[in-house]
Backbone atoms as SQL, in Angstrom:
CREATE TABLE atoms (id INTEGER PRIMARY KEY, chain TEXT, resi INTEGER, resn TEXT, atom TEXT, x REAL, y REAL, z REAL);
INSERT INTO atoms VALUES
  (1, 'A', 1, 'MET', 'N', 0.823, -1.193, 0.000),
  (2, 'A', 1, 'MET', 'CA', 0.000, 0.000, 0.000),
  (3, 'A', 1, 'MET', 'C', 0.864, 1.253, 0.000),
  (4, 'A', 2, 'ARG', 'N', 1.979, 1.198, 0.728),
  (5, 'A', 2, 'ARG', 'CA', 2.872, 2.357, 0.803),
  (6, 'A', 2, 'ARG', 'C', 3.497, 2.658, -0.558),
  (7, 'A', 3, 'ARG', 'N', 3.900, 1.635, -1.283),
  (8, 'A', 3, 'ARG', 'CA', 4.500, 1.837, -2.596),
  (9, 'A', 3, 'ARG', 'C', 3.502, 2.417, -3.586),
  (10, 'A', 4, 'LYS', 'N', 2.248, 1.973, -3.491),
  (11, 'A', 4, 'LYS', 'CA', 1.222, 2.503, -4.388),
  (12, 'A', 4, 'LYS', 'C', 0.972, 3.973, -4.118),
  (13, 'A', 5, 'SER', 'N', 0.944, 4.363, -2.855),
  (14, 'A', 5, 'SER', 'CA', 0.706, 5.772, -2.534),
  (15, 'A', 5, 'SER', 'C', 1.882, 6.644, -2.963),
  (16, 'A', 6, 'ILE', 'N', 3.096, 6.126, -2.838),
  (17, 'A', 6, 'ILE', 'CA', 4.265, 6.871, -3.305),
  (18, 'A', 6, 'ILE', 'C', 4.227, 7.013, -4.820),
  (19, 'A', 7, 'ALA', 'N', 3.856, 5.953, -5.529),
  (20, 'A', 7, 'ALA', 'CA', 3.778, 6.013, -6.984),
  (21, 'A', 7, 'ALA', 'C', 2.715, 7.007, -7.439),
  (22, 'A', 8, 'ILE', 'N', 1.568, 7.002, -6.789),
  (23, 'A', 8, 'ILE', 'CA', 0.509, 7.950, -7.139),
  (24, 'A', 8, 'ILE', 'C', 0.971, 9.382, -6.864),
  (25, 'A', 9, 'TYR', 'N', 1.639, 9.582, -5.744),
  (26, 'A', 9, 'TYR', 'CA', 2.160, 10.912, -5.419),
  (27, 'A', 9, 'TYR', 'C', 3.155, 11.392, -6.475),
  (28, 'A', 10, 'LEU', 'N', 4.066, 10.535, -6.898),
  (29, 'A', 10, 'LEU', 'CA', 5.056, 10.915, -7.896),
  (30, 'A', 10, 'LEU', 'C', 4.416, 11.207, -9.247),
  (31, 'A', 11, 'ILE', 'N', 3.412, 10.435, -9.624),
  (32, 'A', 11, 'ILE', 'CA', 2.713, 10.685, -10.886),
  (33, 'A', 11, 'ILE', 'C', 1.992, 12.033, -10.835),
  (34, 'A', 12, 'LEU', 'N', 1.333, 12.320, -9.720),
  (35, 'A', 12, 'LEU', 'CA', 0.665, 13.620, -9.582),
  (36, 'A', 12, 'LEU', 'C', 1.668, 14.774, -9.590),
  (37, 'A', 13, 'LEU', 'N', 2.802, 14.583, -8.952),
  (38, 'A', 13, 'LEU', 'CA', 3.843, 15.602, -8.941),
  (39, 'A', 13, 'LEU', 'C', 4.386, 15.839, -10.345),
  (40, 'A', 14, 'PHE', 'N', 4.546, 14.774, -11.111),
  (41, 'A', 14, 'PHE', 'CA', 5.021, 14.895, -12.491),
  (42, 'A', 14, 'PHE', 'C', 4.047, 15.718, -13.332),
  (43, 'A', 15, 'PHE', 'N', 2.762, 15.386, -13.248),
  (44, 'A', 15, 'PHE', 'CA', 1.776, 16.120, -14.034),
  (45, 'A', 15, 'PHE', 'C', 1.643, 17.568, -13.557),
  (46, 'A', 16, 'LEU', 'N', 1.846, 17.805, -12.286),
  (47, 'A', 16, 'LEU', 'CA', 1.818, 19.160, -11.769),
  (48, 'A', 16, 'LEU', 'C', 2.989, 19.970, -12.319),
  (49, 'A', 17, 'CYS', 'N', 4.150, 19.349, -12.402),
  (50, 'A', 17, 'CYS', 'CA', 5.337, 20.046, -12.906),
  (51, 'A', 17, 'CYS', 'C', 5.225, 20.373, -14.388),
  (52, 'A', 18, 'ILE', 'N', 4.665, 19.457, -15.183),
  (53, 'A', 18, 'ILE', 'CA', 4.582, 19.731, -16.620),
  (54, 'A', 18, 'ILE', 'C', 3.393, 20.608, -16.973),
  (55, 'A', 19, 'SER', 'N', 2.493, 20.845, -16.027),
  (56, 'A', 19, 'SER', 'CA', 1.332, 21.672, -16.332),
  (57, 'A', 19, 'SER', 'C', 1.659, 23.162, -16.316),
  (58, 'A', 20, 'PHE', 'N', 2.748, 23.563, -15.655),
  (59, 'A', 20, 'PHE', 'CA', 3.122, 24.968, -15.608),
  (60, 'A', 20, 'PHE', 'C', 3.979, 25.325, -16.809),
  (61, 'A', 21, 'ASP', 'N', 3.743, 26.508, -17.375),
  (62, 'A', 21, 'ASP', 'CA', 4.532, 26.999, -18.495),
  (63, 'A', 21, 'ASP', 'C', 5.713, 27.776, -17.922),
  (64, 'A', 22, 'ILE', 'N', 6.891, 27.198, -18.004),
  (65, 'A', 22, 'ILE', 'CA', 8.050, 27.799, -17.359),
  (66, 'A', 22, 'ILE', 'C', 8.599, 28.974, -18.169),
  (67, 'A', 23, 'ILE', 'N', 8.756, 28.813, -19.465),
  (68, 'A', 23, 'ILE', 'CA', 9.271, 29.885, -20.315),
  (69, 'A', 23, 'ILE', 'C', 8.162, 30.328, -21.257),
  (70, 'A', 24, 'PRO', 'N', 7.771, 31.598, -21.200),
  (71, 'A', 24, 'PRO', 'CA', 6.766, 32.072, -22.154),
  (72, 'A', 24, 'PRO', 'C', 7.289, 31.991, -23.587),
  (73, 'A', 25, 'ILE', 'N', 6.393, 31.890, -24.541),
  (74, 'A', 25, 'ILE', 'CA', 6.761, 31.715, -25.940),
  (75, 'A', 25, 'ILE', 'C', 7.584, 32.898, -26.458),
  (76, 'A', 26, 'ASP', 'N', 7.263, 34.108, -26.044),
  (77, 'A', 26, 'ASP', 'CA', 8.013, 35.275, -26.514),
  (78, 'A', 26, 'ASP', 'C', 9.474, 35.195, -26.111),
  (79, 'A', 27, 'ASN', 'N', 9.745, 34.812, -24.876),
  (80, 'A', 27, 'ASN', 'CA', 11.128, 34.672, -24.422),
  (81, 'A', 27, 'ASN', 'C', 11.824, 33.505, -25.086),
  (82, 'A', 28, 'ALA', 'N', 11.111, 32.450, -25.387),
  (83, 'A', 28, 'ALA', 'CA', 11.716, 31.281, -26.024),
  (84, 'A', 28, 'ALA', 'C', 12.202, 31.622, -27.426),
  (85, 'A', 29, 'THR', 'N', 11.448, 32.417, -28.164),
  (86, 'A', 29, 'THR', 'CA', 11.899, 32.791, -29.509),
  (87, 'A', 29, 'THR', 'C', 13.095, 33.732, -29.437),
  (88, 'A', 30, 'ASP', 'N', 13.170, 34.594, -28.415),
  (89, 'A', 30, 'ASP', 'CA', 14.342, 35.458, -28.251),
  (90, 'A', 30, 'ASP', 'C', 15.588, 34.622, -27.971),
  (91, 'A', 31, 'VAL', 'N', 15.449, 33.634, -27.113),
  (92, 'A', 31, 'VAL', 'CA', 16.577, 32.752, -26.792),
  (93, 'A', 31, 'VAL', 'C', 16.987, 31.947, -28.020),
  (94, 'A', 32, 'LEU', 'N', 16.012, 31.463, -28.756),
  (95, 'A', 32, 'LEU', 'CA', 16.301, 30.705, -29.979),
  (96, 'A', 32, 'LEU', 'C', 17.089, 31.543, -30.970),
  (97, 'A', 33, 'ASN', 'N', 16.660, 32.770, -31.189),
  (98, 'A', 33, 'ASN', 'CA', 17.371, 33.651, -32.120),
  (99, 'A', 33, 'ASN', 'C', 18.776, 33.967, -31.627),
  (100, 'A', 34, 'TYR', 'N', 18.949, 34.125, -30.320),
  (101, 'A', 34, 'TYR', 'CA', 20.279, 34.374, -29.770),
  (102, 'A', 34, 'TYR', 'C', 21.213, 33.202, -30.040),
  (103, 'A', 35, 'TYR', 'N', 20.729, 31.988, -29.790),
  (104, 'A', 35, 'TYR', 'CA', 21.568, 30.809, -30.022),
  (105, 'A', 35, 'TYR', 'C', 21.920, 30.654, -31.493),
  (106, 'A', 36, 'ILE', 'N', 20.972, 30.895, -32.361),
  (107, 'A', 36, 'ILE', 'CA', 21.235, 30.746, -33.793),
  (108, 'A', 36, 'ILE', 'C', 22.271, 31.766, -34.259),
  (109, 'A', 37, 'LYS', 'N', 22.171, 32.991, -33.798),
  (110, 'A', 37, 'LYS', 'CA', 23.087, 34.049, -34.245),
  (111, 'A', 37, 'LYS', 'C', 24.476, 33.949, -33.622),
  (112, 'A', 38, 'ASN', 'N', 24.576, 33.527, -32.365),
  (113, 'A', 38, 'ASN', 'CA', 25.845, 33.626, -31.647),
  (114, 'A', 38, 'ASN', 'C', 26.533, 32.311, -31.331),
  (115, 'A', 39, 'SER', 'N', 25.940, 31.189, -31.663),
  (116, 'A', 39, 'SER', 'CA', 26.535, 29.921, -31.234),
  (117, 'A', 39, 'SER', 'C', 27.878, 29.649, -31.895),
  (118, 'A', 40, 'TYR', 'N', 28.014, 29.932, -33.184),
  (119, 'A', 40, 'TYR', 'CA', 29.290, 29.659, -33.850),
  (120, 'A', 40, 'TYR', 'C', 30.382, 30.602, -33.343),
  (121, 'A', 41, 'ARG', 'N', 30.047, 31.855, -33.160),
  (122, 'A', 41, 'ARG', 'CA', 31.036, 32.844, -32.720),
  (123, 'A', 41, 'ARG', 'C', 31.493, 32.578, -31.282),
  (124, 'A', 42, 'GLU', 'N', 30.584, 32.174, -30.414),
  (125, 'A', 42, 'GLU', 'CA', 30.943, 31.976, -29.008),
  (126, 'A', 42, 'GLU', 'C', 31.546, 30.615, -28.711),
  (127, 'A', 43, 'THR', 'N', 31.161, 29.595, -29.466),
  (128, 'A', 43, 'THR', 'CA', 31.622, 28.244, -29.142),
  (129, 'A', 43, 'THR', 'C', 32.528, 27.627, -30.199),
  (130, 'A', 44, 'GLY', 'N', 32.420, 28.074, -31.426),
  (131, 'A', 44, 'GLY', 'CA', 33.209, 27.493, -32.503),
  (132, 'A', 44, 'GLY', 'C', 32.603, 26.242, -33.088),
  (133, 'A', 45, 'SER', 'N', 31.426, 25.886, -32.664),
  (134, 'A', 45, 'SER', 'CA', 30.750, 24.690, -33.155),
  (135, 'A', 45, 'SER', 'C', 29.837, 25.053, -34.317),
  (136, 'A', 46, 'ILE', 'N', 29.891, 24.283, -35.385),
  (137, 'A', 46, 'ILE', 'CA', 29.042, 24.537, -36.551),
  (138, 'A', 46, 'ILE', 'C', 27.600, 24.149, -36.258),
  (139, 'A', 47, 'ASN', 'N', 27.413, 23.069, -35.533),
  (140, 'A', 47, 'ASN', 'CA', 26.076, 22.589, -35.212),
  (141, 'A', 47, 'ASN', 'C', 25.541, 23.321, -33.982),
  (142, 'A', 48, 'VAL', 'N', 24.367, 23.925, -34.105),
  (143, 'A', 48, 'VAL', 'CA', 23.789, 24.703, -33.005),
  (144, 'A', 48, 'VAL', 'C', 23.401, 23.806, -31.838),
  (145, 'A', 49, 'VAL', 'N', 22.856, 22.630, -32.129),
  (146, 'A', 49, 'VAL', 'CA', 22.444, 21.720, -31.054),
  (147, 'A', 49, 'VAL', 'C', 23.659, 21.266, -30.247),
  (148, 'A', 50, 'THR', 'N', 24.746, 20.974, -30.918),
  (149, 'A', 50, 'THR', 'CA', 25.964, 20.565, -30.227),
  (150, 'A', 50, 'THR', 'C', 26.511, 21.690, -29.364),
  (151, 'A', 51, 'SER', 'N', 26.467, 22.907, -29.879),
  (152, 'A', 51, 'SER', 'CA', 26.977, 24.031, -29.087),
  (153, 'A', 51, 'SER', 'C', 26.133, 24.266, -27.843),
  (154, 'A', 52, 'ILE', 'N', 24.828, 24.100, -27.944),
  (155, 'A', 52, 'ILE', 'CA', 23.962, 24.267, -26.770),
  (156, 'A', 52, 'ILE', 'C', 24.209, 23.140, -25.775),
  (157, 'A', 53, 'TYR', 'N', 24.277, 21.922, -26.278),
  (158, 'A', 53, 'TYR', 'CA', 24.385, 20.755, -25.405),
  (159, 'A', 53, 'TYR', 'C', 25.740, 20.661, -24.715),
  (160, 'A', 54, 'LEU', 'N', 26.819, 20.927, -25.441),
  (161, 'A', 54, 'LEU', 'CA', 28.150, 20.701, -24.885),
  (162, 'A', 54, 'LEU', 'C', 28.841, 21.958, -24.373),
  (163, 'A', 55, 'ASN', 'N', 28.393, 23.133, -24.774),
  (164, 'A', 55, 'ASN', 'CA', 29.086, 24.342, -24.338),
  (165, 'A', 55, 'ASN', 'C', 28.251, 25.207, -23.408),
  (166, 'A', 56, 'TYR', 'N', 27.009, 25.456, -23.757),
  (167, 'A', 56, 'TYR', 'CA', 26.181, 26.310, -22.909),
  (168, 'A', 56, 'TYR', 'C', 25.646, 25.561, -21.689),
  (169, 'A', 57, 'ARG', 'N', 25.312, 24.293, -21.843),
  (170, 'A', 57, 'ARG', 'CA', 24.666, 23.551, -20.760),
  (171, 'A', 57, 'ARG', 'C', 25.511, 22.378, -20.281),
  (172, 'A', 58, 'VAL', 'N', 26.811, 22.532, -20.257),
  (173, 'A', 58, 'VAL', 'CA', 27.698, 21.424, -19.924),
  (174, 'A', 58, 'VAL', 'C', 27.511, 20.970, -18.472),
  (175, 'A', 59, 'PHE', 'N', 27.374, 21.888, -17.526),
  (176, 'A', 59, 'PHE', 'CA', 27.228, 21.486, -16.128),
  (177, 'A', 59, 'PHE', 'C', 25.867, 20.840, -15.888),
  (178, 'A', 60, 'ASP', 'N', 24.846, 21.329, -16.556),
  (179, 'A', 60, 'ASP', 'CA', 23.527, 20.722, -16.451),
  (180, 'A', 60, 'ASP', 'C', 23.567, 19.283, -16.955),
  (181, 'A', 61, 'THR', 'N', 24.266, 19.064, -18.063),
  (182, 'A', 61, 'THR', 'CA', 24.393, 17.726, -18.631),
  (183, 'A', 61, 'THR', 'C', 25.166, 16.794, -17.699),
  (184, 'A', 62, 'ILE', 'N', 26.233, 17.298, -17.101),
  (185, 'A', 62, 'ILE', 'CA', 27.033, 16.472, -16.186),
  (186, 'A', 62, 'ILE', 'C', 26.207, 16.072, -14.964),
  (187, 'A', 63, 'PHE', 'N', 25.476, 17.027, -14.385),
  (188, 'A', 63, 'PHE', 'CA', 24.695, 16.715, -13.190),
  (189, 'A', 63, 'PHE', 'C', 23.508, 15.808, -13.508),
  (190, 'A', 64, 'GLU', 'N', 22.903, 15.941, -14.687),
  (191, 'A', 64, 'GLU', 'CA', 21.825, 15.025, -15.073),
  (192, 'A', 64, 'GLU', 'C', 22.365, 13.608, -15.224),
  (193, 'A', 65, 'THR', 'N', 23.539, 13.470, -15.816),
  (194, 'A', 65, 'THR', 'CA', 24.153, 12.150, -15.970),
  (195, 'A', 65, 'THR', 'C', 24.505, 11.558, -14.613),
  (196, 'A', 66, 'LEU', 'N', 25.021, 12.385, -13.714),
  (197, 'A', 66, 'LEU', 'CA', 25.358, 11.925, -12.370),
  (198, 'A', 66, 'LEU', 'C', 24.116, 11.488, -11.604),
  (199, 'A', 67, 'LEU', 'N', 23.036, 12.234, -11.728),
  (200, 'A', 67, 'LEU', 'CA', 21.786, 11.871, -11.068),
  (201, 'A', 67, 'LEU', 'C', 21.233, 10.562, -11.621),
  (202, 'A', 68, 'LEU', 'N', 21.312, 10.366, -12.928),
  (203, 'A', 68, 'LEU', 'CA', 20.865, 9.110, -13.523),
  (204, 'A', 68, 'LEU', 'C', 21.699, 7.936, -13.022),
  (205, 'A', 69, 'LEU', 'N', 22.997, 8.119, -12.912),
  (206, 'A', 69, 'LEU', 'CA', 23.873, 7.062, -12.423),
  (207, 'A', 69, 'LEU', 'C', 23.548, 6.709, -10.971),
  (208, 'A', 70, 'ILE', 'N', 23.341, 7.712, -10.125),
  (209, 'A', 70, 'ILE', 'CA', 22.996, 7.458, -8.728),
  (210, 'A', 70, 'ILE', 'C', 21.651, 6.745, -8.624),
  (211, 'A', 71, 'SER', 'N', 20.697, 7.121, -9.465),
  (212, 'A', 71, 'SER', 'CA', 19.388, 6.459, -9.452),
  (213, 'A', 71, 'SER', 'C', 19.506, 4.992, -9.846),
  (214, 'A', 72, 'ILE', 'N', 20.294, 4.711, -10.844),
  (215, 'A', 72, 'ILE', 'CA', 20.479, 3.321, -11.280),
  (216, 'A', 72, 'ILE', 'C', 21.158, 2.503, -10.188),
  (217, 'A', 73, 'ILE', 'N', 22.166, 3.080, -9.536),
  (218, 'A', 73, 'ILE', 'CA', 22.841, 2.376, -8.443),
  (219, 'A', 73, 'ILE', 'C', 21.862, 2.096, -7.307),
  (220, 'A', 74, 'GLY', 'N', 20.992, 3.072, -6.981),
  (221, 'A', 74, 'GLY', 'CA', 20.005, 2.869, -5.926),
  (222, 'A', 74, 'GLY', 'C', 19.003, 1.785, -6.273),
  (223, 'A', 75, 'ILE', 'N', 18.547, 1.749, -7.527),
  (224, 'A', 75, 'ILE', 'CA', 17.598, 0.718, -7.954),
  (225, 'A', 75, 'ILE', 'C', 18.232, -0.661, -7.883),
  (226, 'A', 76, 'ILE', 'N', 19.468, -0.776, -8.320),
  (227, 'A', 76, 'ILE', 'CA', 20.150, -2.072, -8.255),
  (228, 'A', 76, 'ILE', 'C', 20.351, -2.498, -6.804),
  (229, 'A', 77, 'TYR', 'N', 20.727, -1.568, -5.941),
  (230, 'A', 77, 'TYR', 'CA', 20.941, -1.897, -4.534),
  (231, 'A', 77, 'TYR', 'C', 19.650, -2.378, -3.881),
  (232, 'A', 78, 'PHE', 'N', 18.556, -1.631, -4.081),
  (233, 'A', 78, 'PHE', 'CA', 17.303, -2.004, -3.440),
  (234, 'A', 78, 'PHE', 'C', 16.696, -3.271, -4.032),
  (235, 'A', 79, 'SER', 'N', 16.954, -3.551, -5.291),
  (236, 'A', 79, 'SER', 'CA', 16.397, -4.779, -5.873),
  (237, 'A', 79, 'SER', 'C', 17.151, -6.016, -5.382),
  (238, 'A', 80, 'ARG', 'N', 18.408, -5.871, -5.024),
  (239, 'A', 80, 'ARG', 'CA', 19.171, -7.009, -4.514),
  (240, 'A', 80, 'ARG', 'C', 18.999, -7.201, -3.016),
  (241, 'A', 81, 'HIS', 'N', 18.634, -6.162, -2.295),
  (242, 'A', 81, 'HIS', 'CA', 18.487, -6.229, -0.845),
  (243, 'A', 81, 'HIS', 'C', 17.043, -5.995, -0.442),
  (244, 'A', 82, 'GLU', 'N', 16.122, -6.645, -1.101),
  (245, 'A', 82, 'GLU', 'CA', 14.701, -6.362, -0.906),
  (246, 'A', 82, 'GLU', 'C', 14.202, -6.754, 0.481),
  (247, 'A', 83, 'GLY', 'N', 14.625, -7.846, 1.037),
  (248, 'A', 83, 'GLY', 'CA', 14.073, -8.304, 2.308),
  (249, 'A', 83, 'GLY', 'C', 14.948, -7.980, 3.513),
  (250, 'A', 84, 'ASP', 'N', 16.003, -7.213, 3.344),
  (251, 'A', 84, 'ASP', 'CA', 16.960, -6.960, 4.430),
  (252, 'A', 84, 'ASP', 'C', 16.731, -5.616, 5.101),
  (253, 'A', 85, 'TYR', 'N', 15.563, -5.409, 5.684),
  (254, 'A', 85, 'TYR', 'CA', 15.302, -4.136, 6.372),
  (255, 'A', 85, 'TYR', 'C', 15.832, -4.235, 7.743);
């Protein structure tokens, strides 16, 4: 019962988070135009997606990868030690 309530809570939290509009459309187009105009000059990368992913958001990418790794380690640990409370 506890796991079901936690799962329902997480699903509701997920839908609550995606229901809010974080960046208005007007600001998103300004940011898009900035990246298109300045990505090659600031990063030296020809591909705009690569320049955003590897140069502008490098720390965000590293921390997301680290969080995914920690989550996988936790899932493996708890699945192997299920009855050892």
